[in-house]
C-alpha positions as CSV (number, residue, x, y, z in Angstrom):
1,M,-17.1,-3.9,38.1
2,K,-19.4,-1.0,39.5
3,N,-21.2,-1.6,43.0
4,E,-18.8,-4.4,43.3
5,S,-19.2,-5.8,47.0
6,E,-16.2,-6.3,49.4
7,K,-16.2,-9.7,49.6
8,G,-16.5,-9.5,45.5
9,K,-13.6,-7.2,45.5
10,A,-11.1,-9.2,47.2
11,L,-12.2,-12.4,45.5
12,R,-11.4,-10.8,42.5
13,S,-8.1,-9.4,43.7
14,R,-7.0,-13.4,44.4
15,I,-8.3,-14.4,41.3
16,Y,-6.2,-11.5,39.8
17,E,-2.8,-12.9,41.8
18,L,-3.8,-16.9,40.6
19,V,-3.8,-16.0,36.8
20,K,-0.1,-14.0,37.2
21,E,0.7,-17.3,39.0
22,Y,-0.7,-19.6,35.6
23,Y,0.8,-17.1,33.0
24,E,4.4,-16.9,34.9
25,A,3.4,-21.0,35.2
26,E,2.1,-22.0,31.9
27,H,2.8,-18.8,29.2
28,I,6.2,-17.8,29.5
29,K,8.0,-19.3,26.7
30,A,11.6,-21.1,26.9
31,P,14.6,-18.7,25.2
32,Y,15.0,-19.2,21.5
33,K,17.6,-22.7,20.8
34,E,19.1,-23.5,17.6
35,G,16.6,-25.3,15.1
36,D,13.3,-24.0,17.1
37,P,10.7,-22.6,14.2
38,I,10.7,-19.0,13.4
39,P,7.5,-18.2,12.5
40,Y,6.5,-14.7,10.7
41,G,4.3,-13.3,13.4
42,G,2.2,-14.1,16.8
43,R,1.2,-12.6,19.6
44,I,3.2,-11.0,22.7
45,Y,1.5,-10.4,26.0
46,D,2.1,-10.7,29.7
47,E,-0.3,-11.6,32.7
48,K,-2.1,-8.1,32.1
49,E,-4.0,-9.2,28.6
50,L,-5.2,-12.5,30.7
51,I,-6.3,-10.5,33.8
52,G,-7.7,-8.1,31.8
53,L,-9.6,-10.6,29.9
54,V,-10.6,-12.4,33.2
55,G,-11.8,-9.6,34.7
56,A,-14.2,-8.4,31.6
57,S,-15.6,-12.2,32.3
58,L,-16.0,-11.8,36.4
59,D,-18.3,-8.7,35.0
60,F,-20.0,-11.2,32.5
61,W,-20.7,-7.8,30.1
62,L,-20.5,-9.9,27.5
63,T,-20.9,-7.3,24.3
64,A,-19.1,-3.8,23.9
65,G,-19.7,-1.8,27.2
66,Q,-17.4,-0.2,29.9
67,E,-13.9,-1.7,27.8
68,T,-15.1,-1.3,24.7
69,D,-15.8,2.4,25.7
70,K,-12.3,3.0,27.1
71,F,-10.3,0.9,24.4
72,E,-12.3,3.3,21.7
73,K,-11.3,6.7,23.4
74,D,-7.7,5.8,24.3
75,F,-7.1,4.2,20.8
76,A,-8.2,7.3,19.1
77,S,-6.0,9.4,21.4
78,F,-3.1,7.6,20.7
79,L,-3.2,8.2,17.4
80,G,-4.8,11.6,17.4
81,V,-8.0,11.3,15.7
82,K,-11.7,12.5,17.2
83,H,-13.5,9.5,16.5
84,C,-12.9,5.6,16.7
85,S,-15.5,2.5,16.8
86,L,-14.1,-0.9,17.6
87,M,-15.6,-4.3,15.6
88,N,-15.3,-7.8,15.2
89,S,-12.2,-7.7,12.4
90,G,-10.3,-5.2,10.4
91,S,-12.5,-7.0,7.2
92,S,-14.9,-5.4,9.0
93,A,-13.5,-2.7,9.5
94,N,-13.1,-2.1,5.6
95,L,-16.3,-3.2,4.9
96,L,-17.7,-0.6,7.0
97,A,-15.0,2.3,6.3
98,F,-16.1,2.0,2.1
99,M,-19.9,1.8,3.1
100,A,-20.2,4.3,4.9
101,L,-19.4,6.5,1.8
102,T,-22.2,4.6,0.1
103,S,-24.9,6.1,2.8
104,P,-27.7,8.2,1.7
105,K,-26.5,11.0,4.1
106,L,-23.9,11.9,2.0
107,D,-26.0,13.0,-0.8
108,E,-24.2,14.1,-3.6
109,K,-20.8,12.6,-2.5
110,R,-21.9,9.3,-1.7
111,I,-20.0,6.4,-3.8
112,L,-23.0,4.7,-5.8
113,P,-22.8,1.3,-7.7
114,G,-21.0,1.6,-11.1
115,D,-18.7,4.6,-9.7
116,E,-14.9,3.7,-9.5
117,V,-12.6,3.5,-6.5
118,I,-8.8,3.7,-7.5
119,T,-6.6,0.7,-5.7
120,V,-3.9,-1.5,-6.3
121,A,-4.2,-5.6,-6.9
122,A,-0.6,-6.3,-5.0
123,G,-2.2,-6.5,-1.4
124,F,-4.4,-8.4,0.6
125,P,-8.5,-8.7,-1.0
126,T,-10.5,-7.3,1.9
127,T,-9.2,-3.9,1.1
128,V,-10.9,-4.4,-2.7
129,T,-13.9,-6.9,-1.6
130,P,-15.9,-4.0,0.0
131,I,-15.6,-2.3,-3.6
132,I,-16.8,-5.0,-5.2
133,Q,-19.7,-6.3,-2.8
134,Y,-21.0,-3.1,-3.1
135,G,-21.5,-3.0,-7.1
136,A,-18.3,-0.3,-7.5
137,V,-15.3,-0.7,-9.9
138,P,-12.1,-1.1,-8.4
139,V,-9.7,0.4,-10.8
140,F,-6.2,-1.2,-10.2
141,V,-3.2,0.5,-10.7
142,D,0.3,-0.3,-10.7
143,V,3.1,-0.3,-7.6
144,S,6.5,1.2,-7.6
145,L,9.6,-1.1,-6.0
146,P,11.3,-1.4,-3.9
147,T,8.5,0.5,-1.4
148,Y,6.1,-1.9,-2.4
149,N,3.2,0.9,-2.4
150,I,0.9,2.4,-5.7
151,D,2.7,4.1,-8.4
152,T,1.7,7.6,-7.7
153,D,2.4,8.3,-11.1
154,A,0.1,6.4,-12.2
155,L,-2.9,7.9,-11.0
156,E,-3.9,10.8,-13.6
157,K,-4.1,7.4,-16.2
158,A,-6.9,5.7,-13.7
159,L,-8.9,8.7,-12.9
160,G,-12.1,8.4,-14.9
161,G,-15.5,10.5,-15.1
162,R,-17.0,8.2,-12.4
163,T,-13.9,8.2,-10.3
164,K,-15.1,8.7,-6.3
165,A,-12.6,7.2,-4.1
166,V,-9.2,5.7,-3.9
167,M,-8.7,3.1,-1.0
168,L,-5.5,1.9,-0.2
169,A,-3.0,0.1,2.2
170,H,0.2,0.8,3.4
171,T,2.3,-2.2,2.3
172,L,3.7,-4.3,5.3
173,G,4.1,-0.9,7.4
174,N,5.7,1.4,4.8
175,P,3.2,4.6,4.3
176,F,2.3,5.2,0.5
177,N,3.2,8.4,-0.7
178,V,0.7,10.6,1.5
179,K,1.7,13.9,-0.4
180,K,0.7,12.8,-3.5
181,V,-2.5,11.1,-2.9
182,K,-3.9,13.3,-0.7
183,E,-3.5,16.2,-3.4
184,F,-4.5,13.8,-6.2
185,C,-7.8,13.1,-4.1
186,A,-7.9,17.5,-3.4
187,E,-7.7,18.4,-6.7
188,H,-10.7,16.1,-7.8
189,G,-12.8,16.1,-4.6
190,L,-12.4,12.0,-4.1
191,W,-12.8,10.4,-0.9
192,L,-9.4,8.9,0.8
193,V,-9.5,5.5,2.7
194,E,-6.6,4.6,4.4
195,D,-6.3,0.8,5.2
196,N,-3.9,0.7,8.3
197,C,-4.4,-2.8,8.8
198,D,-0.6,-3.7,8.2
199,A,0.8,-0.1,9.3
200,L,-0.4,0.9,13.0
201,G,2.3,3.0,14.1
202,S,4.0,4.1,11.4
203,R,4.4,7.6,10.7
204,Y,4.9,10.4,7.5
205,C,5.8,14.0,7.6
206,L,3.3,16.4,5.5
207,E,4.0,19.4,5.0
208,G,6.7,19.6,8.0
209,K,3.9,18.0,10.4
210,W,4.5,14.2,11.6
211,A,1.7,12.3,11.9
212,Y,0.4,8.8,12.2
213,T,-0.9,6.9,9.4
214,G,-4.5,6.5,9.7
215,T,-4.7,10.4,9.9
216,F,-4.7,11.3,6.7
217,G,-7.6,10.1,4.9
218,D,-11.3,10.7,5.5
219,I,-11.7,7.4,7.0
220,A,-9.0,4.7,8.2
221,T,-9.2,1.1,9.3
222,S,-6.8,-1.4,11.4
223,S,-6.9,-4.8,12.5
224,F,-6.3,-6.9,16.1
225,Y,-5.8,-10.7,14.2
226,P,-2.4,-12.0,16.1
227,P,0.2,-11.5,13.8
228,H,-0.5,-7.5,13.7
229,H,0.9,-4.7,15.5
230,M,-1.6,-5.3,18.4
231,T,-4.0,-8.6,19.0
232,M,-7.3,-8.8,20.6
233,G,-7.2,-12.2,18.7
234,E,-10.0,-10.7,16.5
235,G,-11.3,-7.3,16.1
236,G,-10.5,-4.0,14.4
237,A,-11.3,-0.4,14.2
238,V,-12.6,2.3,12.2
239,Y,-11.4,5.7,12.6
240,T,-12.0,9.5,11.6
241,D,-12.3,13.1,12.1
242,N,-15.3,13.3,10.8
243,A,-18.5,13.3,13.0
244,E,-20.8,12.5,10.5
245,L,-18.8,9.7,9.2
246,H,-18.4,8.5,12.4
247,R,-22.4,8.3,12.8
248,I,-22.6,6.3,9.6
249,V,-20.2,4.2,10.8
250,A,-21.3,3.5,14.3
251,S,-25.2,2.9,12.5
252,L,-24.0,0.3,10.2
253,R,-21.6,-1.3,12.7
254,D,-25.1,-1.8,14.8
255,W,-27.5,-3.1,12.7
256,G,-28.2,-0.2,10.9
257,R,-30.3,1.6,13.3
258,D,-30.6,5.4,13.5
259,C,-30.4,5.3,17.3
260,F,-26.9,6.2,18.9
261,C,-28.0,4.9,22.4
262,P,-25.2,2.8,23.9
263,S,-25.9,-1.2,24.7
264,G,-27.9,-1.1,27.4
265,R,-29.2,2.6,27.8
266,D,-32.5,4.1,26.3
267,N,-33.7,7.1,25.5
268,S,-30.0,9.1,25.8
269,C,-31.6,11.6,23.4
270,G,-34.7,12.2,25.5
271,R,-36.7,11.8,22.0
272,R,-37.4,8.3,21.7
273,F,-40.5,8.5,21.1
274,T,-41.4,11.8,19.6
275,Q,-39.7,11.9,16.1
276,K,-40.8,11.3,13.0
277,F,-39.0,8.8,10.4
278,G,-39.5,8.1,6.9
279,E,-43.3,6.9,6.1
280,L,-43.2,5.3,10.0
281,P,-46.0,6.5,12.2
282,L,-45.3,9.7,14.5
283,G,-43.5,8.8,17.9
284,Y,-42.2,5.4,16.0
285,D,-39.7,3.5,18.6
286,H,-36.2,5.5,18.1
287,K,-34.4,2.4,18.9
288,Y,-36.3,0.3,16.2
289,V,-35.6,3.1,13.4
290,Y,-33.1,1.9,10.6
291,S,-30.9,4.4,8.5
292,H,-29.0,1.8,7.3
293,F,-28.9,-2.1,5.9
294,G,-26.5,-2.6,8.6
295,Y,-25.3,-5.3,10.2
296,N,-24.0,-6.4,14.0
297,L,-20.2,-6.4,13.6
298,K,-19.8,-5.2,17.4
299,A,-16.5,-6.5,19.4
300,T,-17.2,-7.9,22.8
301,D,-15.9,-6.6,26.1
302,L,-13.6,-9.2,26.5
303,Q,-11.5,-8.5,23.5
304,A,-11.5,-4.7,24.3
305,A,-10.0,-5.7,28.0
306,V,-6.9,-7.4,25.9
307,G,-6.7,-4.5,23.3
308,C,-6.3,-2.5,26.3
309,A,-3.6,-4.3,27.7
310,Q,-1.9,-4.4,24.4
311,L,-2.5,-0.8,23.5
312,E,-0.1,0.2,26.6
313,K,2.9,-1.7,24.8
314,L,1.9,-1.1,21.7
315,P,5.1,1.9,21.4
316,R,7.3,-0.6,22.3
317,F,6.2,-3.4,19.9
318,I,6.6,-0.3,17.0
319,E,10.3,0.3,18.4
320,A,11.4,-3.1,18.2
321,R,9.6,-4.1,14.6
322,A,11.9,-1.1,13.3
323,K,15.0,-2.4,15.2
324,N,14.3,-5.9,13.6
325,W,13.9,-4.7,10.0
326,N,17.0,-2.6,10.3
327,F,18.9,-5.5,11.5
328,L,18.2,-7.5,8.6
329,K,18.8,-4.6,6.2
330,E,22.2,-3.9,7.2
331,E,23.1,-7.7,7.4
332,L,21.6,-8.4,4.0
333,K,23.5,-5.7,2.9
334,K,26.8,-5.7,4.4
335,H,27.2,-9.4,2.9
336,G,25.8,-8.8,-0.8
337,A,22.7,-10.2,-1.0
338,D,21.5,-7.4,-2.8
339,K,23.7,-8.6,-5.8
340,Y,20.5,-11.2,-6.0
341,L,18.1,-9.7,-4.4
342,I,15.9,-6.5,-4.3
343,L,16.3,-5.2,-0.8
344,P,13.4,-2.7,0.6
345,E,13.0,0.8,1.0
346,K,11.6,3.0,3.1
347,E,9.1,5.7,1.9
348,R,10.3,9.3,1.9
349,D,9.6,11.2,4.9
350,S,8.0,8.4,6.7
351,E,8.9,6.3,9.9
352,P,8.0,3.1,9.2
353,S,6.2,0.6,11.9
354,W,6.8,-2.5,9.8
355,F,5.0,-5.7,9.1
356,G,7.3,-7.4,7.7
357,F,10.6,-7.5,5.4
358,M,10.1,-7.7,1.6
359,L,12.4,-9.1,-0.8
360,T,12.2,-10.0,-4.5
361,V,14.5,-12.0,-6.3
362,K,16.5,-10.2,-9.2
363,E,15.6,-11.3,-12.6
364,S,19.3,-12.0,-13.1
365,A,19.5,-14.4,-10.2
366,P,20.8,-17.6,-10.9
367,F,17.6,-19.4,-8.6
368,T,13.3,-18.3,-7.9
369,R,11.4,-17.0,-5.7
370,D,10.5,-20.4,-5.1
371,D,13.4,-21.8,-4.6
372,L,14.9,-19.6,-1.8
373,V,11.3,-20.0,-0.1
374,A,12.3,-23.6,0.0
375,G,15.1,-23.3,1.5
376,L,13.9,-20.6,4.1
377,E,11.1,-23.2,5.5
378,S,13.6,-26.0,5.1
379,N,15.6,-23.9,7.7
380,K,12.1,-23.3,10.1
381,I,11.8,-20.8,8.8
382,Q,8.4,-18.9,8.0
383,T,7.9,-17.0,4.7
384,R,4.7,-15.2,3.3
385,M,4.0,-14.0,-0.3
386,L,2.7,-10.3,-0.2
387,F,-1.3,-11.6,0.2
388,A,-2.8,-11.8,-3.0
389,G,0.3,-11.5,-5.5
390,N,-1.8,-9.7,-8.2
391,L,-5.5,-10.2,-6.6
392,I,-6.8,-9.7,-10.5
393,K,-5.3,-13.5,-11.5
394,H,-7.4,-15.2,-8.8
395,P,-10.2,-17.6,-9.2
396,C,-12.6,-15.3,-7.6
397,F,-11.7,-12.7,-10.0
398,D,-12.7,-15.9,-13.0
399,E,-16.1,-14.7,-13.8
400,M,-15.5,-11.1,-14.0
401,R,-11.7,-11.7,-16.2
402,K,-14.3,-13.7,-18.6
403,S,-17.1,-11.0,-18.6
404,G,-14.0,-8.0,-18.9
405,K,-16.7,-6.2,-16.4
406,G,-16.3,-5.3,-12.6
407,F,-13.0,-4.3,-12.8
408,R,-10.3,-2.3,-15.1
409,A,-6.6,-2.1,-14.8
410,A,-5.2,1.5,-15.8
411,G,-1.9,0.2,-17.7
412,S,0.3,-2.3,-17.0
413,L,0.7,-4.0,-14.0
414,A,3.8,-5.2,-14.7
415,N,5.4,-4.9,-11.4
416,T,2.3,-6.6,-9.7
417,D,2.9,-9.5,-11.3
418,R,6.8,-9.4,-10.7
419,I,5.8,-9.1,-6.9
420,M,3.5,-12.1,-8.0
421,N,6.3,-14.4,-9.2
422,R,9.6,-13.1,-7.4
423,S,8.5,-11.5,-4.0
424,F,8.1,-13.0,-0.5
425,W,8.6,-11.6,3.2
426,V,10.0,-12.9,6.5
427,G,8.6,-11.2,10.2
428,V,10.0,-8.2,12.3
429,Y,7.6,-8.9,14.4
430,P,8.3,-8.1,18.5
431,G,9.1,-11.4,19.4
432,M,12.1,-11.6,16.9
433,C,15.6,-11.7,19.1
434,E,18.9,-11.5,17.9
435,E,19.1,-15.0,17.5
436,K,16.4,-15.3,15.2
437,L,17.1,-12.4,13.1
438,A,20.7,-13.8,12.7
439,K,19.4,-17.0,11.7
440,I,17.3,-15.4,8.6
441,A,19.9,-13.4,7.8
442,A,22.8,-16.5,7.7
443,V,20.5,-18.7,5.6
444,I,19.8,-16.3,3.0
445,K,23.4,-14.9,2.9
446,D,24.6,-18.8,2.8
447,Y,22.2,-19.4,0.0
448,V,23.1,-16.2,-2.2
449,K,26.6,-17.1,-1.8
450,R,26.1,-20.9,-2.9
């Protein structure tokens, strides 16, 4: 905290020591023992996150402030992008990343109601929700197994006269075919939005150069919900190399205002009372000029302080996820589980930062996905579906399905339905020890053998 007294500094130091003691007394978990639940994901932290959280509370700057500034700078540096905006969730990040492309400031490149956006139905709904909320039209393309990403051979079939963008997630940390998607977008002048919420730390090699996913599109998003690669409890980020898109996102996040002064500061530009906007009188206070219909979606410094501590751990989180995924793959393949199960494969030219381990029960198997999931859950092993499975078959699409308006499917979604009926995943998060992973593998192997 700025201008902290000597007494305050001494008290803060004592408080931090007590926080560390409290962490050691109350937060360190006992080692895994047979019969303990095995979750699909969870928070991995130590005393540094607690100290950061308490430190931010002592400063009592409860909105976005210096911790937020630090996180945005450090997170952008980690990814290798120029601009980052922290916000309250990954869903908000997807909303603002898409809404930025609808801004009047983009002139003829802006997405308008009725314009089409190519995406997939096999994923999480908040990749698609912003498209529908704005009045644009999602065009759904099927996916490929065993990568569970968009079937890039179907992109041309999805293209229409009003196609303006492609908005895709890297499924469970597995990068989609960046090369083909980028080439398609470049050829047709389309925006590319990367939903990177499940893939933080994944890398892809394009034209001989490795880079993190989230850096290939025009704009990208991350989520910091507890099961994700790093957490703030709640939180998300939008990042881009495009300065104009960054300004638009910041405006949308901060009530839609035109002013870019940070909270608690006035007149950074020196022109607060001298400019003309729209039909407002000359010199109207720039702090209260609104260039967009926006929201207040900022995160707090308390969340950002946790994020700063988590970011230091991210490289080893990424390494652990890859190690755990490889362990499961090797164990299941070695013992013949692929007789009845489709085992996942990483995308070519990629190094995934895995969010989960996908499995699909083959049609030839003498059991169903639900049978195997029940067997795992009865052994206290958490499982998850590939989120919506096929989003357009959910109740939220009932009215659009009945009317035949508001979305379209480009060809068959056969693999999407296959995933809905026959696929699930188990966790590979850094909290998995070898004993937990061996238990997961053993239950699956025994079930297949039996």
